[in-house]
C-alpha positions as MATLAB code, in Angstrom:
seq = 'MSGEDAGERCLRPYHRDEAVEVCWVAFEAEKTERTVRNWCAQFGIGRRNLAGGRWSVSRVALAMFLDGNTPALNAYLAGQRQCQLVAPYYHRAGLGHLLELPEFKRG';
ca = [
      -0.048    0.121   -0.031;
       1.549    3.272   -0.928;
       1.920    6.089    1.753;
      -0.925    8.277   -0.300;
      -3.315    5.231   -0.041;
      -2.246    4.542    3.646;
      -2.607    8.149    4.759;
      -6.181    8.301    3.295;
      -7.190    5.049    5.906;
      -5.158    6.544    8.837;
      -7.301    8.343   11.509;
     -10.353    6.869    9.846;
     -12.533    6.817   12.022;
     -11.431    9.656   13.528;
     -11.147   10.714   17.076;
      -9.189   13.440   18.589;
      -7.924   11.465   21.377;
      -6.151    9.097   18.834;
      -4.271   12.153   16.974;
      -1.355   14.184   17.853;
       0.703   16.892   16.254;
       3.820   16.621   14.341;
       5.692   18.741   16.504;
       4.934   16.351   19.781;
       5.954   13.249   17.600;
       9.159   14.782   16.765;
       9.910   15.837   20.257;
       9.060   12.286   21.664;
      10.881   10.381   18.718;
      13.839   12.744   18.844;
      13.491   13.555   15.035;
      12.799   16.623   13.134;
       9.314   17.678   12.088;
      10.025   17.077    8.527;
      11.047   13.434    9.285;
       7.673   12.833   10.893;
       5.658   14.715    8.062;
       7.825   12.326    5.797;
       6.897    9.280    7.830;
       3.444   10.468    7.764;
       3.334   10.514    3.792;
       5.663    7.374    3.161;
       3.958    4.942    5.770;
       0.622    6.311    6.106;
       0.835    6.804   10.238;
      -0.962   10.375    9.694;
      -2.988   12.333    7.520;
      -3.580   16.116    6.591;
      -6.754   17.629    7.598;
      -7.306   19.340    4.588;
      -5.270   19.543    1.353;
      -2.027   21.216    2.213;
      -3.327   21.597    5.800;
      -1.708   20.319    9.162;
      -0.683   16.773    9.720;
      -2.343   14.741   12.372;
      -0.400   11.626   13.550;
      -2.066    8.338   14.693;
      -0.845    7.667   18.249;
      -1.632    3.963   17.486;
       0.097    3.558   14.044;
       3.174    5.672   15.095;
       3.725    3.032   17.978;
       3.386    0.216   15.303;
       5.675    2.160   13.031;
       8.571    2.444   15.886;
       8.039   -0.998   16.811;
       8.696   -2.168   13.083;
       5.413   -3.980   13.497;
       4.451   -3.845    9.535;
       1.846   -6.388    9.951;
      -0.147   -4.636   12.436;
       0.361   -1.224   10.722;
      -1.030   -2.981    7.709;
      -4.109   -4.212    9.452;
      -4.634   -0.770   11.249;
      -4.384    0.815    7.525;
      -6.915   -1.625    6.367;
      -9.393   -0.711    9.035;
      -9.006   -3.767   11.194;
      -9.281   -1.930   14.616;
     -10.670   -4.875   16.536;
      -8.073   -7.432   15.207;
      -5.660   -9.095   17.675;
      -2.553   -7.317   16.130;
      -4.038   -4.007   16.447;
      -6.408   -3.798   19.573;
      -3.267   -4.060   21.982;
      -1.806   -0.950   20.446;
      -4.879    0.883   21.346;
      -4.914   -0.324   24.826;
      -1.401    0.218   25.041;
      -1.907    3.842   24.133;
      -4.584    4.056   26.681;
      -7.306    4.266   24.163;
      -9.253    1.013   24.621;
     -12.083    2.855   25.342;
     -12.122    3.585   21.493;
     -12.694    0.229   20.530;
     -16.162    0.138   22.333;
     -17.356    2.967   20.013;
     -19.281    1.989   16.935;
     -17.566    3.519   14.439;
     -14.366    1.478   15.619;
     -16.220   -1.854   15.483;
     -16.555   -1.731   11.590;
     -13.791   -3.230    9.479;
];
């Protein structure tokens, strides 16, 4: 899956608890904001709110990416929020409550 296609699936469904700003990720990962934006575009761990707008990064997808867990990231990007590869990342990020929402039960 290309980064562009993947980015369209990231943070869908959207919940503000899952999204973080690029500057926060850059600080936590000790990388530049440019690097984080490149990760978003290349690996689909974030998406732009509007064309040419700011990036939002998924805390869940970021953790998968930093762990090198490509199967989990691919499942996340395919919309499989409830699967055994993805759900633990929601819980680890303190976002397990999102999995109870109807929009997160699809896929």
